C-alpha positions, -999 to +999 in steps of 0.1 A: -541+583-300-574+564-299-586+547-271-594+510-279-625+499-286-643+479-253-658+446-263-680+424-245-679+386-252-714+371-242-710+334-246-731+302-227-700+284-232-672+292-217-644+274-242-662+296-269-658+327-253-622+324-241-618+312-279-633+344-291-615+368-266-580+360-281-594+366-317-603+395-305-574+407-289-557+394-322-568+429-340-551+458-329-574+486-317-595+462-296-596+452-259-619+425-242-638+440-207-651+409-195-671+380-204-704+367-197-719+336-199-760+342-182-787+366-187-781+379-151-739+380-158-743+399-192-767+424-176-744+434-149-714+440-170-734+456-192-749+481-175-713+483-153-688+484-182-709+500-210-686+484-234-689+502-274-696+465-288-709+433-278-705+396-292-733+378-288-747+343-290-783+334-293-790+298-276-787+305-236-800+287-215-820+308-194-822+327-226-826+339-254-800+360-274-825+379-297-845+389-264-811+402-253-801+419-280-839+435-279-830+444-236-797+461-249-814+480-277-840+492-253-814+504-226-784+513-245-788+528-279-753+530-280-737+500-281-732+479-310-740+437-317-721+410-336-742+380-337-718+355-328-739+322-331-749+288-345-785+296-354-788+294-392-831+299-393-835+323-417-860+336-392-839+343-368-805+362-387-842+386-399-851+390-363-810+402-356-811+422-389-842+440-379-821+446-343-792+462-360-766+440-354-732+455-371-729+415-382-742+381-383-715+354-383-716+311-379-695+294-359-674+276-355-659+311-367-629+314-392-607+339-385-600+358-411-643+364-417-643+374-382-611+397-383-624+409-411-655+419-400-634+434-366-617+454-393-651+469-411-665+471-372-633+498-357-635+512-390-670+522-388-666+533-348-639+560-354-655+569-386-688+580-361-668+593-332-654+615-353-682+625-372-695+629-333-667+652-329-667+678-355-702+680-370-737+688-354-755+687-394-739+661-413-743+655-452-754+633-469-718+622-483-708+615-447-742+597-442-734+574-476-699+570-461-705+557-427-737+532-439-718+522-466-688+510-437-667+492-462-655+506-497-667+484-532-639+465-538-653+454-574-649+470-606-668+504-615-698+481-631-694+461-602-679+426-621-644+414-614-621+406-636-616+365-647-596+349-623-606+377-592-630+354-565-652+380-538-642+356-512-604+358-520-604+395-522-626+406-494-596+380-478-565+396-490-577+434-483-587+424-447-551+413-443-537+445-461-558+469-434-542+446-409-500+460-422-504+493-420-461+493-423-472+476-460-468+438-466-453+419-495-474+393-519-451+363-504-463+376-465-498+381-480-505+346-498-492+331-465-519+344-447-544+329-466-531+305-479-522+311-517-491+312-535-474+342-536-483+344-579-520+339-569-519+373-541-498+395-558-523+391-587-549+403-562-530+431-548-522+444-583-563+442-589-563+462-558-541+488-572-554+493-605-590+500-579-575+522-561-583+505-529-544+496-523-510+518-534-479+500-542-444+511-535-405+495-539-387+484-508-352+465-510-347+438-483-313+432-466-298+413-501-307+441-520-337+425-539-365+452-551-399+441-532-433+455-540-449+463-509-486+470-505-505+492-486-537+503-477-543+531-492-555+566-476 
């Protein structure tokens, strides 16, 4: 059984850090190792714990998160970073992307958006470690799957059909990924704040493009329901 992904939160606001910790631990396969609220704590915990993933803010009283990102890259090339910040400047985003962050999330965090990122990162993390165990030399197909991180959820021509919005589609797919044993359209609707009819439309679209598989389940009262699972 794969071990949990070890996470360090570097955030000066203790209240926000605690919220982030709770959000992380809602996603299966993650464990928060610690919380650092300043530069010294951050460096000490990274050196001692050497986490897999750091959730990093930019604004600190004693440092700039971009400089801290650079320090991590110089000393721990195997650690991944997700920026979680109120910084909206395009130059800041550009510097973070050049620093190799996995994602850039703007505060206040939306749980669905954050969960989708953690699900994508988990897929990327395990793919990478699987490749490292199995191969010394990789092919283009391996690289494409790893760098892409997420399969395209649009149709073959890159256009979504009428009535399918990309952001809602991402939410639906993220929910399905969290429920390995399957989930109904009604349950998806409750989780994303949509009607059963709407969620079923999105689920059936995902079935049509082979992202999701559908099966029939008979409930306790005998009424058949379609159960949706991520297609492997």
